[in-house]
Backbone bond lengths (Angstrom), bond angles and torsions (degrees), N, CA, C in turn:
res aa  C-N    CA-C-N  psi(-1)  N-CA   C-N-CA  omega(-1)  CA-C   N-CA-C  phi
1 M - - - 1.508 - - 1.511 107.72 -
2 V 1.360 116.37 130.18 1.513 120.96 -179.29 1.467 109.57 -81.90
3 E 1.268 119.93 130.20 1.492 123.49 179.90 1.522 109.32 -72.96
4 Q 1.272 115.32 131.36 1.489 119.97 179.66 1.473 111.42 -74.06
5 C 1.334 118.88 135.24 1.433 122.94 177.68 1.529 109.11 -73.35
6 P 1.330 119.09 132.39 1.445 120.88 179.23 1.555 112.64 -62.26
7 K 1.275 117.18 153.82 1.471 122.41 -177.18 1.553 107.34 -64.86
8 I 1.333 115.60 -51.67 1.508 123.65 -179.67 1.507 108.19 -141.16
9 S 1.301 118.85 142.74 1.431 125.29 169.07 1.481 110.14 -93.67
10 I 1.351 118.85 116.63 1.486 124.13 -179.34 1.499 106.67 -103.69
11 I 1.355 112.07 123.88 1.498 119.61 -174.19 1.480 109.45 -113.41
12 I 1.332 117.29 127.09 1.477 121.96 -173.36 1.525 107.57 -126.78
13 P 1.273 119.38 110.13 1.508 120.88 171.60 1.538 113.22 -81.59
14 V 1.293 116.66 136.54 1.478 119.35 179.60 1.505 112.38 -137.90
15 L 1.268 117.40 155.12 1.473 125.43 172.95 1.483 112.77 -155.91
16 N 1.309 118.36 120.25 1.476 124.49 177.11 1.497 112.94 51.12
17 E 1.346 116.77 51.84 1.498 121.28 -178.11 1.501 111.21 -87.93
18 G 1.325 118.73 -10.31 1.489 122.14 174.30 1.524 111.42 51.34
19 G 1.381 111.86 -127.31 1.474 120.68 -167.05 1.518 113.08 -69.44
20 I 1.340 121.88 -16.75 1.483 119.87 -179.23 1.557 111.55 -87.46
21 L 1.317 117.27 -9.09 1.440 117.27 -172.12 1.552 113.79 -62.10
22 L 1.304 116.36 -55.10 1.449 120.77 -178.48 1.485 113.40 -63.27
23 P 1.383 119.34 -49.17 1.464 120.88 178.41 1.523 113.65 -57.18
24 M 1.322 115.44 -42.38 1.499 117.77 -178.83 1.514 110.32 -67.06
25 L 1.307 117.12 -40.58 1.440 116.72 178.93 1.503 113.59 -67.37
26 Q 1.329 117.61 -31.12 1.448 122.42 174.08 1.563 108.65 -62.18
27 S 1.277 114.65 -37.25 1.508 118.20 -178.79 1.537 111.40 -69.82
28 F 1.286 117.31 -15.87 1.492 120.74 -179.67 1.520 113.92 -91.43
29 Q 1.299 116.10 -3.47 1.498 119.50 -174.43 1.504 114.52 -59.98
30 W 1.325 117.99 -30.81 1.429 119.67 -178.28 1.571 112.40 -61.35
31 M 1.370 113.85 -27.95 1.479 117.71 177.56 1.514 112.71 -71.09
32 R 1.396 116.15 -34.99 1.430 117.39 173.96 1.489 111.13 -66.44
33 Q 1.346 118.20 -35.28 1.480 121.67 176.86 1.471 113.58 -62.67
34 Q 1.392 116.25 -25.43 1.437 122.42 172.87 1.537 115.65 -85.91
35 G 1.281 116.69 9.38 1.445 121.97 173.25 1.519 116.00 95.85
36 C 1.379 116.79 15.84 1.468 119.95 -177.42 1.515 107.58 -91.56
37 E 1.328 112.93 155.53 1.493 121.22 172.44 1.491 108.49 -99.73
38 L 1.320 118.25 127.88 1.483 124.44 -178.00 1.523 109.24 -102.45
39 I 1.299 117.12 113.48 1.490 122.31 -179.72 1.545 110.26 -112.08
40 L 1.286 117.18 117.77 1.513 119.72 178.67 1.489 106.03 -105.42
41 V 1.388 117.44 130.87 1.436 123.19 -178.29 1.540 107.59 -120.67
42 D 1.287 115.26 108.47 1.508 119.61 179.14 1.539 111.26 -88.38
43 G 1.301 115.44 139.13 1.495 119.25 -177.51 1.544 112.55 -96.26
44 G 1.311 118.10 18.81 1.435 120.64 -179.27 1.529 114.04 100.72
45 S 1.306 117.21 48.83 1.427 124.31 -177.31 1.571 110.15 -64.66
46 N 1.302 114.88 148.89 1.522 119.88 175.28 1.488 107.94 -65.17
47 Y 1.316 118.41 -39.39 1.467 120.10 178.27 1.579 105.48 -126.49
48 F 1.276 115.38 124.71 1.474 121.46 179.80 1.493 110.49 -145.28
49 P 1.362 117.99 101.38 1.474 122.19 -175.84 1.527 111.11 -76.00
50 E 1.285 119.92 66.84 1.468 124.48 -174.46 1.512 111.42 -54.55
51 A 1.337 117.89 -40.68 1.481 117.90 -177.73 1.504 113.04 -63.98
52 Q 1.334 116.44 -33.02 1.471 120.46 -177.75 1.549 110.04 -78.15
53 L 1.252 119.56 -10.66 1.472 121.20 -176.28 1.502 114.00 -90.36
54 A 1.360 116.92 -12.31 1.423 122.38 -175.02 1.523 113.58 -53.02
55 S 1.274 116.95 -41.07 1.499 122.95 -178.18 1.514 112.55 -81.08
56 L 1.339 116.95 -14.14 1.492 119.25 -174.84 1.559 113.51 -104.99
57 C 1.350 116.38 -8.65 1.445 118.99 -176.28 1.574 105.63 -137.63
58 D 1.308 113.27 153.18 1.451 119.65 175.27 1.557 111.34 -83.75
59 R 1.371 113.49 -30.28 1.435 119.52 174.02 1.483 109.49 -143.89
60 V 1.330 114.03 139.37 1.478 120.54 175.43 1.519 106.14 -124.27
61 L 1.382 116.61 117.62 1.430 122.40 -174.96 1.538 109.32 -119.42
62 V 1.276 115.56 151.04 1.500 120.52 178.57 1.541 106.84 -128.06
63 T 1.319 116.86 127.24 1.436 123.68 178.68 1.541 110.29 -141.41
64 G 1.299 117.74 -170.59 1.475 122.90 176.05 1.545 109.09 -69.69
65 A 1.345 114.99 163.88 1.458 119.61 177.38 1.508 111.85 -75.58
66 G 1.339 112.11 150.40 1.469 118.55 179.68 1.541 109.19 128.23
67 R 1.284 117.02 119.58 1.448 118.89 -173.64 1.529 113.69 -60.20
68 A 1.321 117.30 -39.24 1.479 118.85 -179.09 1.515 108.71 -63.27
69 L 1.325 118.27 -46.87 1.430 121.79 179.50 1.529 113.60 -60.86
70 Q 1.367 115.18 -41.16 1.447 121.80 178.31 1.484 111.36 -65.69
71 M 1.336 118.71 -49.18 1.468 121.29 -178.78 1.545 113.87 -64.42
72 N 1.324 114.55 -37.67 1.489 117.69 176.72 1.501 110.41 -66.64
73 H 1.354 116.91 -38.37 1.451 120.99 177.10 1.545 110.81 -62.54
74 G 1.344 116.09 -42.96 1.419 118.06 177.06 1.474 114.83 -65.21
75 A 1.401 118.29 -38.25 1.401 121.68 -179.49 1.536 111.01 -64.40
76 R 1.324 117.28 -37.30 1.477 120.44 179.07 1.511 111.80 -63.54
77 A 1.344 117.75 -27.18 1.429 122.32 -177.40 1.569 113.54 -91.55
78 A 1.302 114.46 -10.07 1.467 120.96 -174.84 1.518 111.85 -63.34
79 K 1.360 116.19 142.15 1.455 121.59 179.12 1.504 112.48 -96.76
80 S 1.358 115.25 -19.62 1.461 119.64 179.60 1.560 108.56 -90.37
81 D 1.328 113.94 158.76 1.473 118.84 174.86 1.555 109.29 -96.98
82 L 1.367 117.01 15.57 1.468 120.21 174.50 1.523 105.37 -127.78
83 L 1.328 115.79 127.38 1.465 124.24 -174.60 1.519 111.71 -113.18
84 W 1.340 114.69 139.31 1.486 119.64 177.04 1.531 105.41 -138.21
85 F 1.293 117.79 119.03 1.446 125.92 -177.43 1.538 110.07 -99.62
86 L 1.365 117.18 119.04 1.411 121.53 -174.31 1.567 110.18 -126.55
87 H 1.324 113.80 154.96 1.403 120.37 168.70 1.528 112.22 -89.68
88 L 1.304 117.99 152.01 1.512 118.76 -177.72 1.505 112.96 -62.48
89 D 1.328 116.95 -36.55 1.455 120.69 -175.86 1.513 114.01 -86.84
90 S 1.301 117.56 29.85 1.481 122.05 179.89 1.521 109.80 -100.85
91 Q 1.321 116.91 143.15 1.440 123.21 169.08 1.508 106.84 -117.86
92 L 1.348 115.67 129.85 1.429 121.88 -167.95 1.537 114.84 -104.00
93 P 1.304 118.53 147.47 1.457 117.58 173.52 1.536 107.71 -68.78
94 R 1.314 116.28 147.87 1.513 118.11 -179.64 1.489 112.48 -62.56
95 S 1.312 117.08 -24.29 1.461 120.38 178.62 1.507 112.60 -77.80
96 G 1.325 116.97 -7.29 1.437 121.87 -172.70 1.500 115.94 -55.01
97 V 1.326 119.85 -46.55 1.397 126.03 -175.21 1.509 108.92 -62.55
98 D 1.344 115.63 -47.31 1.472 118.59 -177.17 1.530 113.03 -65.23
99 L 1.357 113.53 -36.18 1.524 117.56 -179.42 1.520 108.89 -68.70
100 V 1.352 115.31 -46.94 1.513 117.69 179.12 1.474 108.57 -56.94
101 Y 1.308 118.95 -49.72 1.466 123.54 -179.90 1.534 110.71 -55.96
102 Q 1.331 116.96 -47.46 1.423 120.24 -177.88 1.531 111.53 -59.30
103 Y 1.252 119.68 -49.33 1.485 122.42 -171.24 1.516 110.73 -80.50
104 A 1.355 115.66 -41.17 1.481 116.10 -175.68 1.552 109.36 -70.29
105 R 1.298 118.86 -27.02 1.477 119.92 174.40 1.525 111.98 -65.57
106 Q 1.303 113.81 -25.33 1.484 117.36 179.73 1.492 111.89 -83.08
107 G 1.349 117.85 -1.11 1.402 121.96 178.40 1.551 112.38 92.46
108 R 1.307 115.25 14.80 1.476 118.90 -173.52 1.530 112.72 -103.61
109 W 1.294 118.40 161.69 1.399 121.35 175.57 1.518 110.27 -122.76
110 G 1.288 120.35 160.83 1.454 120.15 -177.55 1.461 114.41 -177.51
111 R 1.356 116.90 -166.23 1.414 126.46 -175.48 1.468 112.02 -157.73
112 F 1.351 118.43 169.42 1.458 124.14 177.57 1.560 111.31 -105.32
113 D 1.287 116.49 156.18 1.438 119.67 167.65 1.576 105.61 -64.74
114 I 1.310 112.32 160.48 1.506 118.91 -176.01 1.500 110.59 -115.56
115 Q 1.334 116.23 146.60 1.455 124.07 171.50 1.483 107.18 -130.17
116 L 1.299 117.23 127.09 1.482 121.89 178.92 1.517 109.34 -86.58
117 S 1.320 116.46 144.70 1.448 121.38 -168.71 1.534 115.76 -73.52
118 G 1.362 114.34 -26.63 1.420 118.35 -172.21 1.540 115.62 -72.40
119 S 1.359 118.26 168.04 1.445 120.69 -177.25 1.516 114.99 -97.24
120 P 1.297 125.01 -17.37 1.479 121.76 178.78 1.516 111.75 -52.57
121 R 1.331 112.57 138.09 1.522 117.02 -176.83 1.469 111.31 -64.38
122 L 1.352 119.44 -28.65 1.446 120.01 -178.84 1.560 112.03 -64.16
123 L 1.329 115.32 -25.78 1.427 118.81 177.71 1.569 113.11 -63.83
124 R 1.384 110.91 -31.22 1.476 116.57 177.84 1.545 110.59 -64.82
125 V 1.344 113.81 -34.66 1.454 117.71 177.88 1.491 109.84 -69.07
126 V 1.367 115.71 -42.10 1.454 121.86 -179.26 1.563 110.38 -58.69
127 E 1.352 113.88 -46.71 1.483 120.98 176.29 1.578 109.78 -51.33
128 C 1.323 115.66 -55.75 1.451 120.60 -177.42 1.503 112.97 -55.70
129 L 1.345 114.68 -45.80 1.434 119.05 179.04 1.532 114.45 -62.11
130 I 1.348 114.49 -43.23 1.518 116.71 178.08 1.542 110.00 -63.57
131 N 1.306 117.82 -45.06 1.425 121.10 -177.32 1.535 111.17 -65.21
132 L 1.322 115.28 -39.49 1.501 119.23 179.47 1.514 109.26 -68.03
133 R 1.305 117.33 -48.16 1.450 122.82 179.29 1.553 110.33 -53.70
134 S 1.312 113.73 -49.05 1.487 119.89 -176.14 1.545 108.83 -65.07
135 R 1.335 118.04 -39.70 1.493 120.36 -178.75 1.507 108.73 -68.26
136 V 1.364 119.92 -39.62 1.433 121.21 -176.42 1.498 112.79 -75.21
137 T 1.315 116.52 -37.87 1.475 120.41 -174.63 1.515 114.08 -90.40
138 G 1.322 119.26 -26.00 1.402 127.58 -174.82 1.545 111.19 76.62
139 I 1.329 115.65 17.64 1.461 122.94 178.62 1.571 108.84 -108.11
140 A 1.321 115.67 126.89 1.481 118.36 179.95 1.483 108.51 -113.64
141 T 1.326 114.70 161.75 1.479 121.89 173.32 1.512 106.80 -104.81
142 G 1.368 113.99 158.84 1.457 119.57 -175.56 1.501 116.37 -56.18
143 D 1.335 116.11 -30.53 1.501 118.68 -177.10 1.535 109.50 -79.07
144 Q 1.319 118.11 6.48 1.476 118.44 175.57 1.536 110.61 -98.88
145 G 1.284 118.91 10.70 1.467 124.72 176.25 1.519 116.00 64.49
146 L 1.341 115.67 64.97 1.440 121.54 -177.03 1.570 107.90 -62.65
147 F 1.324 117.20 137.40 1.472 122.95 175.04 1.538 109.22 -135.49
148 M 1.323 113.92 154.78 1.477 119.15 -179.81 1.509 109.56 -170.37
149 P 1.271 121.65 159.16 1.467 121.80 171.72 1.545 111.84 -74.67
150 L 1.269 119.34 149.86 1.441 123.45 -179.72 1.485 111.06 -55.03
151 A 1.314 120.14 -40.67 1.452 123.56 -178.68 1.496 111.76 -58.62
152 L 1.361 115.78 -38.81 1.478 121.18 -177.65 1.541 108.05 -74.82
153 Y 1.313 117.24 -41.15 1.493 123.59 176.15 1.543 109.55 -55.93
154 E 1.296 116.05 -45.94 1.462 120.86 -176.65 1.534 109.69 -72.30
155 R 1.308 116.87 -33.54 1.447 122.48 -178.64 1.598 110.55 -62.81
156 V 1.323 114.95 -39.53 1.503 117.88 178.18 1.464 113.04 -88.82
157 G 1.306 119.31 0.51 1.413 123.45 175.71 1.584 113.19 82.72
158 G 1.281 115.71 21.12 1.456 120.76 176.81 1.565 111.92 70.53
159 F 1.285 115.85 -161.77 1.457 119.41 178.80 1.518 109.12 -78.84
160 P 1.379 117.88 132.13 1.460 121.77 177.18 1.524 105.80 -59.32
161 N 1.325 115.04 144.47 1.497 121.23 -179.46 1.495 111.57 -80.67
162 I 1.297 119.69 64.92 1.441 125.97 176.41 1.518 108.69 -115.32
163 V 1.284 118.96 161.51 1.498 122.93 -168.66 1.571 109.13 -91.43
164 L 1.324 119.56 -11.80 1.392 121.68 -178.94 1.585 107.64 -153.23
165 M 1.325 115.04 150.24 1.504 120.05 176.26 1.524 110.14 72.00
166 E 1.280 120.92 20.93 1.419 121.45 -178.80 1.546 110.30 -67.75
167 D 1.312 117.04 -27.81 1.464 122.19 176.25 1.488 111.47 -69.76
168 V 1.329 116.55 -43.02 1.496 119.91 175.93 1.503 111.71 -61.49
169 A 1.350 115.27 -42.90 1.446 122.42 -176.21 1.494 111.54 -64.89
170 I 1.357 118.70 -42.49 1.457 119.15 179.04 1.506 112.33 -69.63
171 C 1.314 119.62 -35.79 1.408 124.54 176.49 1.518 110.11 -59.80
172 R 1.295 117.00 -41.59 1.475 119.56 179.25 1.564 110.13 -59.50
173 R 1.336 112.07 -44.46 1.477 117.85 178.93 1.531 111.14 -62.36
174 L 1.279 116.21 -43.66 1.457 122.51 -176.79 1.470 110.01 -64.87
175 K 1.374 116.30 -38.53 1.504 120.10 -177.06 1.528 111.67 -63.46
176 R 1.337 119.10 -26.52 1.446 122.79 179.57 1.572 109.69 -65.57
177 I 1.284 113.66 -22.40 1.505 120.05 -176.99 1.530 110.08 -97.34
178 G 1.330 117.54 -41.42 1.462 121.98 179.91 1.528 111.19 -174.42
179 Q 1.341 114.38 157.29 1.452 121.26 -178.74 1.530 109.25 -75.10
180 P 1.363 117.21 151.56 1.464 122.22 -177.58 1.521 110.59 -74.46
181 V 1.349 113.41 157.60 1.469 120.40 164.23 1.486 108.19 -83.73
182 N 1.326 120.57 116.33 1.434 125.26 178.36 1.503 111.98 -94.30
183 L 1.301 118.46 89.33 1.465 123.19 -176.64 1.510 111.06 -72.81
184 R 1.251 119.72 129.46 1.527 123.52 177.39 1.478 111.22 -79.77
185 Q 1.257 121.68 -16.94 1.475 119.49 174.27 1.497 109.37 -61.25
186 R 1.326 115.34 140.03 1.445 119.27 -169.73 1.542 114.40 -101.11
187 L 1.314 113.46 128.96 1.445 123.65 172.85 1.505 110.77 -93.80
188 E 1.288 117.05 117.31 1.498 117.59 -176.10 1.529 109.71 -87.69
189 T 1.364 113.85 130.97 1.462 118.84 179.60 1.501 108.07 -126.42
190 S 1.290 117.46 157.96 1.429 122.49 -176.57 1.500 112.00 -67.48
191 S 1.364 114.72 141.09 1.466 120.91 178.96 1.530 110.89 -100.25
192 R 1.360 115.48 14.71 1.475 119.07 -173.97 1.506 112.39 -55.52
193 R 1.336 119.40 -41.72 1.482 120.43 -179.18 1.558 109.30 -64.58
194 W 1.316 116.94 -43.92 1.477 122.30 -176.95 1.535 108.58 -60.39
195 E 1.322 117.19 -47.37 1.451 122.45 -172.63 1.546 112.51 -75.33
196 R 1.353 114.15 -36.09 1.488 118.73 179.60 1.498 112.13 -66.94
197 N 1.327 113.98 -45.60 1.496 120.33 -174.16 1.470 115.11 -91.83
198 G 1.307 118.52 -7.91 1.499 122.27 -178.33 1.556 107.85 99.52
199 I 1.336 116.19 128.57 1.458 121.24 -172.17 1.543 107.63 -66.58
200 I 1.294 118.32 -51.74 1.490 121.51 -177.57 1.483 109.06 -58.91
201 R 1.333 116.44 -50.42 1.466 121.11 -177.31 1.577 110.98 -57.14
202 T 1.338 115.31 -42.82 1.483 119.48 179.86 1.509 109.78 -65.67
203 I 1.315 118.40 -42.59 1.490 121.78 179.46 1.562 108.69 -56.87
204 L 1.363 115.73 -50.09 1.445 119.46 -175.28 1.545 109.52 -64.01
205 L 1.351 116.64 -41.08 1.454 120.56 -179.79 1.506 109.30 -63.39
206 M 1.262 120.66 -45.01 1.471 121.77 -176.00 1.514 108.70 -68.06
207 W 1.340 120.55 -43.82 1.429 121.68 178.29 1.586 111.05 -58.42
208 W 1.337 115.37 -44.29 1.456 121.25 177.84 1.483 111.27 -59.97
209 L 1.328 118.69 -47.26 1.432 122.67 -179.17 1.534 114.14 -62.06
210 R 1.344 115.89 -40.54 1.417 120.23 178.95 1.512 110.91 -68.63
211 L 1.318 118.00 -39.84 1.450 123.02 178.16 1.511 109.11 -62.81
212 A 1.339 117.14 -50.03 1.434 122.30 179.54 1.493 111.95 -55.98
213 F 1.327 117.61 -44.86 1.429 122.57 179.00 1.511 113.07 -64.78
214 S 1.290 119.00 -37.40 1.447 124.75 178.15 1.544 110.46 -68.06
215 L 1.333 115.04 -25.91 1.440 117.84 179.57 1.548 113.87 -94.37
216 G 1.332 113.14 7.88 1.423 117.91 171.12 1.550 117.27 99.63
217 A 1.361 115.25 15.49 1.450 119.24 -179.60 1.475 111.29 -67.84
218 D 1.317 118.00 149.38 1.513 123.72 177.81 1.491 110.00 -66.81
219 P 1.402 119.16 121.14 1.473 122.21 -178.40 1.555 110.18 -58.46
220 A 1.311 116.26 -33.71 1.490 118.54 179.64 1.506 111.86 -62.57
221 R 1.316 115.50 -39.48 1.434 119.09 178.54 1.495 113.80 -70.25
222 L 1.365 116.02 -38.39 1.440 119.49 175.50 1.498 112.13 -68.17
223 A 1.347 118.39 -30.79 1.496 119.52 179.50 1.585 110.23 -65.04
224 K 1.291 116.40 -30.97 1.459 118.94 -177.64 1.549 109.56 -69.75
225 I 1.323 115.06 -27.41 1.485 118.41 176.36 1.508 109.46 -81.20
226 Y 1.320 116.85 -38.74 1.515 122.30 -174.09 1.524 111.94 -72.88
227 R 1.293 118.53 -42.13 1.481 119.92 -167.65 1.551 112.34 -66.23
228 P 1.289 121.11 -41.54 1.481 118.19 177.40 1.538 114.61 -56.98
229 C 1.375 117.04 -21.17 1.391 122.87 -179.37 1.499 115.33 -104.05
230 S 1.344 115.85 3.15 1.474 119.50 -170.18 1.522 109.48 -99.26
231 S 1.350 116.26 165.16 1.435 124.91 170.35 1.519 109.21 -78.32
232 P 1.376 117.55 166.12 1.466 118.74 176.53 1.470 114.61 -53.86
233 I 1.330 117.90 -39.87 1.441 120.00 -175.13 1.524 110.85 -69.32
234 A 1.295 116.52 -26.49 1.439 119.43 179.49 1.528 112.83 -72.95
235 E 1.363 114.52 -13.54 1.480 118.24 177.04 1.471 115.51 -90.18
236 S 1.352 117.56 -2.55 1.433 119.66 -178.42 1.480 112.00 -88.07
């Protein structure tokens, strides 16, 4: 019997996600029902219930910490020629699988608009600014659900092996080949980092980090500033 190629390989890097790991993976099962392959890549969590994940993922991989390293590891194991990189705390529009499949099959790369989960009104402003900035610059962040065909991923050399801003760096590479598909369908992501550390403080920190990176600052140095203020998923 010939094994059927999955529609899309969905790659999720995680690190020390604790109690949200299993419930969030359960919420992704509808994508597997639509023919997607779910690949979980752990970066060396203190607690990782690997045995409990067998029924919730198609592949469970363990590698060193660092999102770029984890996502590249997952991409190498993918069985589909269409890749979709997601964060664990994302909730997807039901149309997401079909949209990714449609555009990635055309050889294009892209991302979704973002919606933050919290209720403070200031978060609505943050969402609009993130989506506008991404649309104007053609640069997306990892929590916007980057997708691309495997051939394009390989053409740009995958995610650069840096500890922070790997999403920005790969978008720069991809833009040299073609502009992104900016999907207006919203991918909801957790606002836990914004609310825990203060919305204004987080905005200023992220702007400063992006500016410093664009001016050539060492990502490893920036990561030391970012990580004490980040959520667990941001450390993967």
